[in-house]
VOVEX-726035 format. One record per residue (C-alpha): x negated, y, z. Coordinates in steps of 0.2 Angstrom, whole numbers, plus 5000, padded with zeros to 4 digits. Layout:
VOVEX-726035
XYZ...
END
This chain:
VOVEX-726035
482552824950483852744940484952604948484952434941486252294943485352134946486151974940484851844945484851694933486351754923486451814906486452004904488152074908488952224899487252294894487852464887489052514901488552634915488152554932489852604940490752524925489652374926489952344944491852374943491952254928490952124936491952124952493552114942492851954932492251864948493851904957494751814943493451674946493851674964495751644961495351484951493751434961493251254963492651294981490851254976490351374990491451285002490851104999489051124994487651105007485851155004484151145013482951295014481251295023480251455020479051545032478651725031479251755013480051905004481951915002481651904983480851734985482251674996483451714982482351624969482251464981484151464984484451474965483251344961483951214973485851254969486951334956487151494966486651664958486451824967487151994961486652154969486052334965484152334965483952484977485252424989484352274995482652275003481852134992480152145001480852115018479951955025481051825033480851645039482151515036482351335041484051255037484451075033486051025024486951185028488351285019487851445010488951545021487951485036486351525028486851705022487651745039485951715047484951795033485951965034486351965052486052135060485752215043486652345032487052215019488752135016488951975006490451904997490651724989491451704972491251514969489451514963489151704963488551794979488851974978487752084990488352264994487752395006488852425021489652605018490852705028492252775018492052965015493353065023494553125009496053175018496753175036497753025032496252925026495052955040494352795048494152835066494352675076493052545078493452365082492252225086492652045089492251855086493151725076493051545081494051375080495051305094493451215100492451375101491451345086491051515077491751525059490551625048491151705033492951725039493851875031494552015042495652145033496652295039498352255035499052355020497352415015495852355005494752395021493952235026492352135031491751955035491151875051489251835052488351685056488951685074490751725070490551905075491252055065491452245066492652345057493252525057495152545055496252695053497052695070497252605086498852525081498252445066498452255062497052145057497351995045496051855048495951715036494751565033494851415022495651265030496451375044498051455046497951645043498251745058498851925061498252025076498852185082497352305089498552385101497152505108495852365111494052385105493552205106494552055100494251865101495251775087495451585088496051515072497051345071496851215057498151235044499051065048500651115040499951055023501151175015499851215001499351035000499450964983500550804981500550694966502350674959502950594943501850664928501150804938500750884955501651004966501251094982502051014997502951185001503851164984504450984986506350964987506350774986505750634997503950604993502650525005500750535001499350435009497550505007496250385001495250405017496650325027496550175016494750135020494850155039494749965041494149855027495649745022495649625007497049714998497649884995499449834998499049795016498149955020499850045017500749945030501550055044500850215036502450275026504150275033505350175021503950085013504249895018502749775016502849595022501249495021501949315017500249235014498349275017497649135006496049204998496349264980498249234982498749354995500649374994501449535000503249584997503449774994505149864995505550054996507050085007507649905008508749804996509849894984510349754971510549564970509149554957507349624957507049754971505249774966504549954965503750024949501850034951501050174941499150194941498450364934500050394924500150214917501550104923501349924926499449934922499049824937499749774954499149854970498349694978496849694967496449884966494849934975495350044990493750144989494150214972495850284977496150464980497950454985499450354985501250434983502850354986504350424977505950374986507450474979507750594965505850614963505850444954507150484941505850544929505350364927507150314921507550134918506350074931506550194945508050124955506850034967505650184970503950214962502250204969500950324961499150274963497850414959496050364957494550474962493850594949492150694948491850854957490651004953488950984962487450874962487650684961488250614978488050434980489050334993488650154998489750055010489549875015490349765029490249585035491849515042492549355049494349295047495249165057497049105055498449165066500149115069499748935065501148825072500848735088501248555085501648425099500148325106500248145108501148135125502448265119502748165102502847995111504048065124505148145111505347985101505847895116507148025120507748015102508047825104508847855121510147975112510447865098510847725110512247835118511147875132511047695137509747675151509147515144508747585127507347525116505747635119504747685104503247695116503147585131502747635148501047565146500747655130501347815139500047785153498647755140499147925131499148015148497447945154496647965137496447785133497447805118496547925107497348075099496848165083497148355078497348345059497348525057495648545064494848435050495848535037495248715040493948815049494148925064493249065055492849105037491649245032491949395020490949535013491449695004490149804995490449964986489350094977489950254969489250414963490250574961489750744954489650854938489551034932490851154926490951064910490750884914491250794930491150604933491550474946490850294944491150154956490749974958491349834970490949654975492149574987491949394992493049285004492349125010493348965011494548935025494448745021493148635030492648595012491648755006491848694988493648754987494548904993493349044989493849204981492649324972493149494965492249624955492849804951492149934940492850104936492250264927493250424926492550564915493150734913492550854900492851044898492651064879493151244879494051374889495651294882495351114879495050984892494950794889494450644899494050454897494450324910493850144910494050014922493749824924494249694937493849514937494349384950493649204951494649094963494348904966495748824976496248654982497248564968498348494981498748674987498448745004500248715009500248535005498548495013498948595029500748545030500248365029498948395042500148485054501548355053500448205054500748095069499448135082498947945083498447925065496547915065495448025054494447875049494547685050493547625065492947815066491847785051491747935040491447825025493347765027494547915028496247855034497847875025498648005037500448045035501347945021499647895014499248085010497548095019497148275021495248235022495348135005496348264996495148405001493648314997494248214982493348324968494948404962495148584960496148724953495148874945495849044941494849174931495849334930495249484921496049664919495249784907496049964904495550114895496450284895496050444885496850604889496850794884497550954889497551114878498151284883499051374868498251534864499451684864500751614876500151624894500651474904501051364889500051204886500151034878499450874884499450684881498650524884498450354877498050194886497750014883497849874896497349694893497549564907497049384905497249234916496349074913496848924924496048754924496748614935495748454937496448314947495348164952496048004961495848014979495347874990495847825007495747665017496847555028496447435041496047255035497147125043495547025044494647115058493047055052493247125034492947295027494347415027495447405011495247544999496847634992496747744976498047874973498247984958497347974941496248084931497148234923496748404916497948554913497348714906498248874903497849044895498949194897498549364889499649524892499349684882500149844886499950004876500650174882500650334872501250494881501450674874502050824884502151014884502151114899502651304902502251374919502351564923502651684937503751824932503951984942502951914956504351824964505051704951504051544947504551434933503851264928504551174913503951004907504550904892503850734886504050584876503250414881503150254870502650084878502449924869501849754876501449584870501249424880500449264873500149104882499548934878499448774889498748604886498448444896497848264895497848124908496947994897495248004904493947864907492747964917492748114929491048174923491848274909493348384914493648454897495148434885494048364871493548224882495348154884496048014874497148044858498747964865500148084862501048014877499548064888499248244881500348394877500148574870501348714871501348904868502349054866502349234862503449384867503549564863504249714872504549894869505350054877505350234873505850374885506150564883505950654900505850824907505750934922506351114926505751184942506151354949505451444964505951614971504851714983504051544988505551504999506951454988506651304976507751204964507251064952508050964938507350804931507950684918507450534908508350464892507650294889507950144878507449964883507349814872508349714885509949784879510949774862511249924851512550034859511949994876510150014874509950194879510350264896510250444904509550464921509650634929509150704946509350874955508650934971508351094981507451164996507451315007505951375017506951435032505451485041505051625028506651715033506551865044507451785058506151645060504651735052503851775069504451625079503151565092503951395092504351355074502851375063503751315047505451245043506151175027507851095022508050995007509250894997509350784982510450674971510050564956510550414946509150294944509050144932508549964933508249854918507249724926508249574920507949434908507749494890508949454877510449414887511449484873510849354860511249174858509649074862509248884860508248764870507648584868508548444875510048324872509048204862509948064853509547894845509747884826509347714818508547654834507347804834507547944848507748114840507548264850508848394849509248574853510648654863511348824866510448884882511948984889513349094885513049274878513549444885513349564871513849714882512549684896511849854902510949944915511049934933511250114940510950174957511650344963510550404977510850554989509550615001509550755014507950795023507050925035505250965037504551065052502951105061503051175078501951255092500651335081500651185069500251055082501750955080502450905063504150825060504950755044506650665044507850605030509450515029509950435012511350335004511150224988512650154978512150034965513449984951513449864936512349734945512249574935513049434943513949274937515849284938516849154947517449054932517148884926516948834908517348654902516048524905515948474887515248644883513648614893513448794897513748914911514649074910513649234906513049364918514149514919513849694925515149664939514249684956514149844967513149864983512850004996511150035005510950175018509850225032508650355039506850395041505850495054504050545055503150635069501350685071500450785085498750855083497650955095496050955105495250975122493651055120492550945108493850805109494950805094496450695094498050655084499450535087500950495075502350385073503650335060505250235059506350185045508050095046509050035031510649925030511549865015513149785011513949704995515449814990516049704976515649524971516649404961516649254972517749104974519249114986518849065004519949005017519649165028519349345023517849345035516949215024516849335009515149405004515949565000515749685014514249585021512349615020511549545005510849375009512149335022512449145022513949035028513648955044514448905060514149025075513348925089514048975106513048845116512748665119513948525125513048505142514448415152515848305148517048455153516248545139516748415127518448395134518948575134518248635117518548595099517248475092516548415075516448235070514948155078514848285092514248215109513348275124511948375119512648425103512748615097514448695102515148805088516448945088518248905083518249065073520049065067520748995084521748845077520948725089519948635076518248655069518348645050517448735036518648885038517648925054516048965046515549145046514549255035512949275046511549395042510049275039508949375027507049375032506749555028506849665044507949815043507049925055505149965053504050075063502150125064501150215077499450295072498150365084496450455080495050525092493450615087492150665100490550735094489850595083491050465089492750425081494150295084495750265074497150135076498750085068500149985076501549915065503149825070504849775063506449705069508049635062507349495051507849315053506949155050507648975051506848845062506948675053505348585057505748395056505348275071505448095066504447935066502847985057503248175057502648285071503548445076503448595087502748575105503948695112505448595106504748415110504948425129506348545131507848455123509448415132509648245140510648185155509248225167508948395159510648475156510048655157508748625143508648765130508748645115510048525110509848335111508448255100508848225082507848165067507948325057508848485061510548525054510448705047512348735046512348835062511448995067510748905083509048885074509049055066507849175075507549355074505749395069505449545080503649595082502349725085500549725079498949815082498649815063496949905063495749965075494050045071492750125081491350225072489750325076488950445064487150455065486450635069485650725054483950735063483850545063484250525044483850685035481950645033482350485023483550575011485150525018486550655020487750555031487750385039489050295049489150125057490750055063491649895070493449865065494749735067496349685058497949605066497049605083498649595094500349525089501749545101503049415095504749385103504549195098502649175102503049065116503948945105502348915094503248955078502249015063501849205060503349315060502949385043502749215034504149145024504649005035504348905050503348765042501548775036502048805017501148965017499349005021499349085038499049275041497249305047496449405060494849495054493349565063492149675053490449765055490049895043488950045037489350195026487950295019487950455008486450514999
END
């Protein structure tokens, strides 16, 4: 009987070739498929429920519910064998392992093809090839779970097999000293010496080194093994562990060297400062944001974390390929794309409640009254017969509660505000078309007592489509939309809440406690009236983007391809501010009369429309080859052209008769009451960049990158700059002397150097510009004039940062402990600064900015991660620290009395202050120490820095007073036990400073911790100086370090068992509870200051929030 090669569901393959040739050719083809497999067989799960059916019908059923196809010889497989199967949502290897257990059939997976062959013992051809030793064994993971489909090969031969459904295998080897190589996807390959044993148990460890992990870099990807620069990558899954309103804040504490300070948590206006490795210039230190290859397409804050595949941070020479905007580092955001397989839907929803934290603790009525009395006492020269602000009788009434007190902050904002986050996505595709589509609706409720203002709504849509047009041509189309609608209080949160916090606690909310008559509050600025006066500030922000890309493999030249993309981004911002008069009341001197109404403000409308367009065109060619097995070459050359245009228009009117029609057309025609203004600007840049990468034996690596870029910010002759970078790496663990180390699993050393550019300065510094002003009177009529806005520097050019980086990566103890460390130094030259010279007053202009500043920034980073398990309990713990310190190495500054007053040699942001050494607590302190005019008992004592016996301006010192910390750290932890999981993130910082300057005065409240702890003759050991109306900020006494540690996120989850959800068509369901900013350990917490991350000690900023969430994730 003639044998037939069966290719079920496939077209006929090679019909006129004999069987042996058919099989050989087919194996060759599918082996090539295996090299480039999309891991369909590793990710696809199917369900099969069949009872007492033939093997042939089993094949048909599997092929009908999946893309798998069986290939076998018709006479090698018993197609009539009856079997019963009952599998739900299992991988194909699991099913096949059971199907062919204890049979003479081997199976092999080649992506979608399943090759079935008969187990055959090799014929004896010579004495050298006789197989005479049989080995049996099992393959499991560290938890004892069998690994079906693991590959077992005799080293140095093609003799091999696979483990079955239970992880068991049997193989005949050539001799008792043979070595077996066991491999399984996602696990580290292991070599086992037989050494005369006949039964072997193999435990594979997860491949936690990540050496073959793909990392996104500038204009491409690299294996982590090949990286010779400092690049950190965060997976998208980590960014959704706890629902947080902005993507920026999800990165906090996860990446060493990435500095994120959340200054405000106001819904819709969250403000976070992002730095990479600290400050390196006097000007902008902002990192470049690149989304799917497009620079400046959008900010991080408004992206949907659920559509992010990964975020990469380029810190050193890796950023050089971005040229003129690379000096402060680059953040690369990669969104999710489609995968091969059936559509997979994912829905997530959560409900959260946020409450403000770090709200200043203001003095109560008794503290406030006592402070003002002590203030009068001090102003009297500590005369015991001083005039009291509050009499003893009033103090008694306050103490007993007879004099009512009012918490104005309580009427301004709520204890909790709700928020919801809903996401739906679908992902799937075929070999030729893959897609990812997602949608999000995010809503934050108002933190104000008035729900009509303070709400934030955001909508995100994204569609990423990839099409394989042929074996050589791929292209894709990406579309995204984001819209945000925010309604805020016209008066601003800072104004409303600051007014509330500083209001004297005896001011009533309402006259005669009647809600119809809100009282004036502090300085007539009634928080109640301004929040409910009908005024608002609306913002509608929209971002639309489209990108088309292609990649074409050049025929006839292996490894050569061309690619390109074009993108368009249009961002609009429509703002409308409507102000209505607010009404408050004051008591009527006639106690029988109605309260007197006071009206403040007037009807006014201001509207603004901004539109920004950004167009990017990129064309590149790439050549990648492996030569003579050991030499890997990868060359990239590209050109990129970016153009932009900004248009804005604003108009306003304050001539309105009625509040019923808040529209510009309803305003009066008076030119003095209305205005209109507008402007447009254009920008352009072009860059030529490239990369040359070389690897030898997969253990020696070298890379060169460059960008030659022109910017519109500079004049001809200065417009183009060249920014190169070089780096190298050595996989030490691949050397013979470490190859078999039981301690060091992998070890890599790397170093890099680059010159990075920064053109983020005001445009047209090289051109003379004019502005309005200097009006004059001609014939009795005022005529507006124009004037030169400033002097010109035609030679203005780039700021350039030379950066050097040395790093080490290692994994230890069978890849359980991972370590990465780096030291770096950055020297920035040609920083724009105003020189120390004065032009005559009659010119009316300031001297131009010149490229005269230099600055140094250096530091280190360290990251550790440990991962292991105890039975079914899997756990990991990690930590990272980063330190950076800068100093100005050259600054053209005026001559100071003392060298220590110069800014040169000091950290950026250092200010001139007196150094406080204590308080004048006794008369002896006053008599034995130099004083300043006005010093008395209870005053701050400052250092006589130059030792001349006097306190003058020459005694002021340069004192570090920048708010940004210089030491950051993060701690992560994760537990998984059966269906339960837990993850957490702690984040902290030290080295930042914040001034304490809250004003205590008549009518203004202050901090409670300060009110009752000031110096007086009866409390000479008090921590604070004597009471004053206001605080003098010329010393460092009131400058405090903002050291803190936070439990940033904590999440507890439970995944429902398959048996409970499969019957309703759900593949996976997980419920969780999470929290954000749950615990804050703050050095100054007992002082009642504001949040350590906020900008200052007053309530100018919306406070940070603590959030609690309950959520559900479902996949179907």
